[in-house]
Backbone as CSV, one residue per row, in Angstrom:
resi,resn,N_x,N_y,N_z,CA_x,CA_y,CA_z,C_x,C_y,C_z
1,MET,-53.949,-32.106,-54.558,-54.235,-32.344,-53.288,-53.134,-32.902,-52.618
2,LYS,-52.471,-33.749,-52.991,-51.494,-34.320,-52.206,-50.094,-33.209,-51.560
3,ILE,-50.103,-32.102,-52.532,-48.964,-31.286,-52.167,-49.926,-30.212,-51.140
4,MET,-50.965,-29.811,-50.955,-51.652,-29.108,-50.126,-51.505,-29.865,-48.517
5,GLY,-51.895,-31.236,-48.671,-51.457,-31.752,-47.494,-50.367,-31.739,-47.007
6,LYS,-49.209,-31.861,-47.519,-47.332,-31.920,-47.396,-47.276,-30.358,-46.877
7,ARG,-47.998,-29.694,-47.597,-47.437,-28.016,-46.790,-48.102,-28.048,-45.656
8,VAL,-49.585,-28.398,-45.465,-49.849,-28.574,-44.349,-49.105,-28.931,-43.120
9,LEU,-48.896,-30.250,-43.320,-48.159,-31.285,-42.977,-47.057,-30.283,-41.962
10,VAL,-45.706,-29.989,-43.327,-44.836,-29.435,-42.951,-45.034,-27.819,-42.068
11,LYS,-46.121,-27.061,-42.240,-46.478,-26.191,-41.603,-46.777,-26.184,-40.014
12,SER,-47.017,-27.646,-39.860,-47.747,-28.001,-38.390,-46.670,-28.500,-37.775
13,VAL,-45.831,-29.023,-38.394,-44.341,-29.590,-37.412,-43.290,-28.453,-36.914
14,VAL,-43.439,-27.744,-38.250,-42.678,-25.847,-37.748,-43.025,-25.466,-36.541
15,ARG,-44.475,-25.137,-36.670,-44.789,-24.366,-35.859,-45.067,-24.842,-34.082
16,ARG,-44.832,-26.543,-34.462,-44.564,-26.983,-33.024,-42.974,-27.167,-32.717
17,PHE,-42.130,-27.118,-33.552,-40.637,-27.317,-33.456,-40.284,-25.486,-32.798
18,GLY,-41.172,-24.779,-33.527,-41.153,-23.217,-32.768,-41.426,-23.138,-31.586
19,ARG,-42.816,-23.762,-30.949,-43.196,-23.372,-29.863,-42.601,-24.582,-28.805
20,ARG,-41.386,-25.446,-29.032,-40.713,-26.130,-28.006,-39.671,-24.883,-27.092
21,GLU,-39.682,-25.780,-26.237,-38.845,-24.809,-24.964,-37.762,-25.477,-24.534
22,ASP,-37.750,-26.687,-25.180,-36.438,-27.451,-24.625,-35.304,-27.070,-24.591
23,GLY,-34.219,-27.008,-23.768,-33.057,-26.727,-23.741,-32.943,-25.036,-23.757
24,THR,-33.738,-24.081,-23.769,-33.745,-22.796,-23.692,-32.816,-22.199,-22.504
25,GLN,-33.110,-22.619,-21.493,-32.401,-22.338,-20.546,-30.903,-22.353,-20.634
26,MET,-30.672,-23.371,-20.965,-29.222,-23.890,-21.266,-28.647,-23.028,-21.951
27,ILE,-28.997,-22.531,-23.224,-29.002,-21.359,-24.325,-28.323,-20.147,-23.616
28,GLU,-29.303,-19.434,-22.328,-29.784,-18.490,-21.850,-28.132,-18.651,-20.818
29,PHE,-28.287,-19.588,-20.101,-26.848,-19.905,-19.398,-25.852,-19.706,-19.942
30,ALA,-25.674,-20.110,-21.123,-24.370,-20.066,-21.830,-23.684,-18.590,-22.467
31,ILE,-25.250,-17.871,-22.111,-24.953,-16.463,-22.832,-24.923,-15.876,-21.613
32,VAL,-25.328,-15.922,-20.554,-25.294,-15.259,-19.161,-23.814,-15.438,-18.502
33,LEU,-23.370,-16.425,-18.816,-22.103,-17.242,-17.795,-20.859,-16.217,-17.937
34,PRO,-20.517,-16.005,-19.137,-19.632,-15.094,-19.015,-19.421,-13.719,-18.801
35,ILE,-20.483,-13.332,-18.782,-20.833,-11.874,-18.438,-20.909,-11.978,-16.973
36,LEU,-21.379,-12.903,-16.166,-21.215,-13.063,-14.818,-19.746,-13.297,-14.519
37,LEU,-18.783,-14.300,-15.190,-17.896,-14.426,-14.855,-17.005,-13.015,-14.965
38,LEU,-17.148,-12.290,-15.610,-16.298,-10.791,-16.124,-16.530,-9.989,-14.490
39,LEU,-17.941,-10.215,-14.254,-18.393,-9.142,-13.221,-18.075,-9.630,-12.038
40,PHE,-17.900,-11.087,-11.523,-17.263,-11.485,-10.321,-15.940,-10.987,-10.411
41,ALA,-14.948,-11.320,-11.439,-14.046,-10.917,-11.128,-13.225,-9.669,-11.256
42,GLY,-14.120,-8.782,-11.603,-13.836,-7.409,-11.523,-14.131,-6.723,-10.373
43,ALA,-15.623,-7.315,-9.580,-15.755,-7.330,-8.650,-14.391,-7.545,-7.476
44,THR,-13.981,-8.398,-7.989,-12.879,-9.141,-7.046,-11.518,-8.312,-6.777
45,GLU,-11.119,-8.157,-8.325,-10.176,-7.042,-8.442,-9.744,-5.724,-7.750
46,ILE,-11.330,-4.926,-8.019,-11.191,-3.770,-7.735,-11.169,-3.885,-5.599
47,GLY,-11.602,-4.936,-5.361,-11.518,-5.477,-3.810,-10.463,-5.436,-3.063
48,ARG,-9.395,-6.381,-3.927,-8.375,-6.399,-3.760,-7.430,-4.767,-3.768
49,MET,-8.228,-4.021,-5.164,-7.073,-2.926,-5.319,-7.548,-2.180,-3.836
50,PHE,-8.766,-1.767,-3.504,-8.810,-1.133,-2.041,-8.464,-2.050,-0.785
51,HIS,-8.118,-3.123,-0.811,-7.451,-3.782,0.376,-6.308,-3.298,0.336
52,THR,-5.565,-3.186,-1.252,-3.846,-2.810,-0.660,-3.641,-1.475,-0.733
53,TYR,-4.774,-0.587,-0.833,-4.469,0.673,-0.703,-4.948,1.267,0.907
54,THR,-5.798,0.441,1.227,-6.246,0.454,3.003,-5.067,-0.191,3.439
55,THR,-4.179,-0.970,2.950,-3.068,-2.024,3.944,-1.628,-0.589,3.660
56,LEU,-1.713,-0.008,2.463,-0.862,0.897,2.663,-1.119,2.438,3.350
57,ALA,-2.266,2.712,3.390,-3.050,3.707,4.268,-2.247,3.592,5.696
58,LYS,-2.691,2.213,6.087,-2.798,1.933,7.597,-1.553,2.321,7.756
59,ALA,-0.458,1.860,7.006,1.680,1.646,7.177,1.811,2.963,7.548
60,THR,1.189,3.605,6.459,1.582,5.530,6.804,1.401,5.914,8.295
61,ARG,0.201,5.743,8.461,-0.564,5.845,9.926,0.399,5.557,10.640
62,ALA,0.667,4.077,10.810,1.860,3.734,11.694,3.067,4.684,11.458
63,GLY,3.563,4.863,10.285,5.153,5.590,10.110,4.757,6.793,10.954
64,ALA,3.907,7.625,11.035,3.560,8.559,11.178,3.605,8.853,12.928
65,ARG,2.720,7.871,13.309,2.296,7.927,14.731,3.658,7.455,15.517
66,TYR,4.690,6.273,14.854,5.934,6.150,15.811,6.533,7.508,15.403
67,LEU,7.065,8.370,14.277,7.682,9.287,14.323,7.118,10.440,15.495
68,THR,5.788,10.857,15.916,5.446,11.332,16.565,5.995,11.166,17.899
69,THR,6.410,10.101,17.833,6.914,9.666,19.599,8.692,9.760,20.007
70,VAL,9.125,10.257,18.795,10.458,9.954,18.556,11.009,11.550,19.280
71,GLN,12.478,11.403,19.778,13.018,12.822,19.873,13.681,13.702,18.859
72,SER,14.012,12.926,17.725,14.318,13.318,16.491,14.067,12.658,15.378
73,VAL,13.394,13.161,14.435,12.834,12.667,13.475,14.021,12.277,12.120
74,SER,15.152,12.960,12.040,15.990,12.852,11.252,16.802,11.787,11.603
75,ALA,16.988,11.217,12.883,17.816,10.291,13.092,16.571,9.163,13.070
76,SER,15.326,9.189,12.783,14.548,8.051,12.973,13.819,7.431,12.144
77,THR,14.376,8.408,11.020,13.687,7.877,9.173,13.596,6.505,8.945
78,ASN,14.614,5.671,9.178,14.903,4.484,8.455,14.290,3.548,9.697
79,ALA,14.346,3.478,11.006,13.142,2.697,12.228,11.590,3.150,11.447
80,ALA,11.097,4.222,11.272,10.137,4.678,10.411,9.832,4.032,9.472
81,LYS,10.676,3.922,8.247,10.816,2.928,7.308,10.545,1.819,7.473
82,ASN,11.069,1.077,8.596,10.863,-0.330,8.497,9.448,-0.459,9.497
83,VAL,8.682,0.791,10.545,7.608,0.762,10.564,6.508,0.284,9.548
84,VAL,6.827,1.349,8.614,5.766,1.353,7.795,5.878,0.255,6.722
85,MET,7.091,-0.904,6.308,7.143,-1.767,5.575,6.822,-3.174,6.239
86,CYS,7.012,-3.205,7.520,6.730,-4.240,8.398,6.014,-4.145,9.645
87,GLY,5.890,-3.194,10.207,5.422,-3.044,11.597,6.171,-2.766,12.728
88,SER,7.410,-3.253,12.597,8.488,-3.264,14.006,9.849,-2.390,13.106
89,ALA,9.796,-1.454,14.365,11.188,-0.311,14.131,12.441,-1.300,13.773
90,ALA,12.537,-2.788,14.148,13.984,-3.211,14.143,14.236,-3.433,13.007
91,GLY,13.369,-3.977,12.144,13.231,-4.517,11.234,12.575,-5.478,10.354
92,CYS,12.954,-5.950,8.903,11.903,-7.300,8.619,12.544,-8.091,8.496
93,GLY,11.656,-9.020,8.155,12.332,-10.638,7.661,13.523,-11.472,8.310
94,GLY,14.232,-11.022,9.496,14.721,-11.751,10.059,13.998,-12.942,10.940
95,GLN,14.942,-13.659,11.799,14.377,-14.636,12.676,13.631,-13.867,13.422
96,ASP,12.392,-13.873,14.143,11.660,-13.632,14.630,11.247,-12.158,15.023
97,GLN,11.395,-11.586,13.187,10.550,-10.628,13.407,9.628,-10.590,12.575
98,PRO,8.887,-9.704,11.908,7.877,-9.653,10.802,8.089,-9.623,9.784
99,GLU,7.266,-10.292,8.519,7.299,-10.025,6.964,7.059,-8.370,6.768
100,LEU,7.417,-8.378,5.294,7.008,-7.455,4.484,5.481,-7.619,4.576
101,ILE,4.822,-6.137,4.765,3.391,-6.216,4.514,3.019,-6.416,3.016
102,LEU,3.576,-5.791,2.174,3.350,-6.032,0.824,4.501,-6.572,-0.011
103,SER,4.820,-7.757,-0.496,6.134,-7.891,-1.354,6.833,-7.210,-1.306
104,ASP,6.256,-6.213,-2.790,6.823,-5.487,-3.702,7.122,-3.924,-3.197
105,LEU,6.877,-3.617,-1.673,7.189,-2.770,-0.979,8.497,-2.480,-0.697
106,THR,9.147,-0.785,-1.078,10.406,-0.534,-0.474,10.469,-0.012,0.029
107,ALA,12.057,0.349,0.715,11.774,1.314,1.307,11.806,2.774,0.904
108,ASP,12.415,2.590,-0.659,12.763,4.087,-1.493,11.283,4.455,-1.957
109,GLN,10.331,3.983,-1.922,9.162,4.161,-2.126,8.107,5.190,-1.131
110,ILE,9.097,4.752,0.051,8.742,5.514,1.571,9.161,7.240,2.096
111,GLU,8.330,8.289,1.483,8.844,9.626,2.195,8.457,9.810,3.231
112,ILE,9.581,10.287,3.844,9.214,11.073,5.572,9.736,12.799,5.346
113,THR,8.513,13.467,5.197,8.688,15.102,5.324,8.774,15.138,7.013
114,PRO,9.871,15.598,7.454,10.205,16.074,8.670,9.281,17.564,9.616
115,PRO,9.111,17.627,10.321,8.716,19.146,11.057,9.305,20.567,10.495
116,VAL,8.628,21.183,10.250,9.453,22.678,9.901,10.152,22.760,11.512
117,ASN,11.427,23.375,11.121,11.787,24.321,12.348,11.453,25.666,12.902
118,GLY,11.156,25.736,13.825,10.370,27.022,13.962,8.785,27.281,13.730
119,ALA,8.371,26.570,13.421,7.031,26.445,13.366,5.981,26.564,14.590
120,ALA,4.998,27.343,14.354,4.100,26.921,15.685,3.851,25.699,15.911
121,VAL,3.114,25.233,15.345,2.458,24.118,15.209,3.461,22.848,14.285
122,LYS,3.907,21.956,14.362,5.061,21.091,13.704,4.058,19.792,13.492
123,TYR,4.346,19.054,12.161,3.711,18.237,11.453,4.971,17.080,10.907
124,VAL,4.550,15.876,10.818,5.369,15.321,10.138,4.282,14.030,9.478
125,THR,5.000,14.350,8.199,4.417,13.629,6.923,4.934,12.139,6.304
126,VAL,4.178,11.320,6.424,4.602,10.085,5.873,4.021,9.291,4.670
127,SER,4.543,9.488,3.507,3.385,9.542,2.228,4.454,7.926,1.440
128,ILE,3.817,7.256,0.805,4.393,6.696,-0.010,3.778,6.737,-1.813
129,THR,4.987,6.921,-2.567,4.949,7.084,-4.195,5.176,6.081,-4.646
130,GLY,4.805,5.901,-6.266,5.729,4.991,-6.829,5.350,3.472,-6.366
131,TYR,4.359,3.683,-5.780,3.616,1.889,-5.381,2.445,1.803,-6.941
132,THR,3.055,0.790,-7.760,2.025,0.777,-8.618,1.296,-0.851,-8.188
133,TYR,0.270,-0.837,-8.487,-0.961,-1.665,-8.083,-0.980,-2.470,-9.203
134,GLN,-0.590,-4.132,-8.766,-0.715,-5.091,-9.927,-1.516,-5.985,-9.612
135,PRO,-2.284,-6.195,-10.692,-3.490,-6.990,-10.752,-3.346,-8.497,-11.029
136,LEU,-4.307,-9.191,-9.942,-4.281,-10.711,-10.530,-4.830,-11.255,-11.477
137,VAL,-5.948,-10.960,-11.840,-7.110,-11.365,-13.045,-7.046,-10.405,-14.202
138,PHE,-7.195,-9.096,-14.150,-7.313,-8.150,-15.267,-5.998,-7.336,-15.448
139,ASP,-5.042,-8.196,-16.362,-3.845,-7.053,-16.194,-4.604,-6.420,-17.585
140,LEU,-4.872,-5.531,-17.711,-5.438,-4.949,-18.704,-4.317,-4.057,-19.755
141,ASN,-3.424,-3.814,-19.236,-2.382,-3.351,-20.102,-1.741,-4.715,-20.745
142,THR,-1.565,-5.621,-20.274,-1.109,-6.853,-21.360,-2.112,-7.080,-22.249
143,MET,-3.312,-6.802,-21.693,-4.580,-7.618,-22.308,-4.663,-6.665,-23.956
144,THR,-4.478,-5.353,-23.323,-4.669,-4.116,-24.834,-3.273,-3.606,-25.241
145,GLY,-2.254,-3.969,-24.589,-0.699,-3.548,-25.268,-0.432,-2.093,-24.497
146,SER,-0.819,-1.614,-23.690,-1.108,-0.511,-23.738,0.181,-0.325,-22.707
147,SER,0.994,0.652,-22.223,2.048,0.637,-21.089,1.455,1.693,-19.863
148,GLY,0.869,1.092,-18.559,0.799,2.013,-17.639,-0.593,2.448,-17.377
149,VAL,-1.037,2.599,-18.170,-2.904,3.364,-18.341,-3.508,2.795,-17.309
150,PHE,-3.541,1.288,-17.107,-4.768,0.525,-16.522,-4.191,-0.029,-15.184
151,ASN,-2.889,0.191,-14.669,-2.478,0.249,-13.244,-2.291,1.550,-12.396
152,PRO,-3.158,1.550,-11.893,-3.113,2.828,-11.135,-2.017,2.909,-9.969
153,ASP,-1.185,3.923,-9.939,-0.401,3.990,-8.802,-1.271,4.770,-7.518
154,LEU,-1.052,3.760,-6.720,-1.368,4.040,-5.322,-0.689,4.937,-4.417
155,SER,-1.093,5.959,-3.911,-0.006,7.048,-2.738,-0.598,7.293,-1.864
156,PRO,-0.807,6.750,-0.822,-1.614,6.803,0.423,-0.181,8.137,1.262
157,SER,-1.157,9.028,1.788,-0.309,9.602,2.620,-1.007,10.226,4.573
158,THR,-0.024,10.309,5.088,-0.845,10.940,6.587,0.234,11.867,6.779
159,THR,-0.263,12.586,7.859,0.236,13.708,8.356,-0.136,13.845,9.619
160,MET,0.216,13.784,10.826,0.144,13.929,12.096,1.050,15.178,12.437
161,ARG,0.464,15.447,14.088,0.779,16.504,14.657,2.296,16.131,15.529
162,TYR,3.292,16.521,15.563,4.732,16.269,15.862,5.012,17.084,17.529
163,LYS,4.994,16.790,18.549,5.368,17.160,19.837,5.573,18.541,19.864
């Protein structure tokens, strides 16, 4: 009889313990928090990449617009590259001059295609090639040990009609 009473007591204690919900919210939060942080950081990184691409695209647009106003494209390529890199034909980084729009953008990455002589309609093209996006939060190349697979090359281009 005593054994039977102890079994009933143990069963009732186990049932009461199984029905309690103290602290379950903290456990659920601990499970979900890392996933939410990854989603937030990933969305931030994608937004930063789109911002970088848009900045580069606007820079090529400004360079192409500048070249459509000059007399000779071949004589103005350095000034156009300055417009793409910092927004000023005079240059970047000096006193009373603007800074680079992106610190790792170089003049070697900017390509200018002059208009074709003798064409009925002439176009000038400004493009950026070889600009590799560098993430802040998720550098998957370092995390996975791969080489350049996860850092996309951003290469915007703008073509405008030349006089």
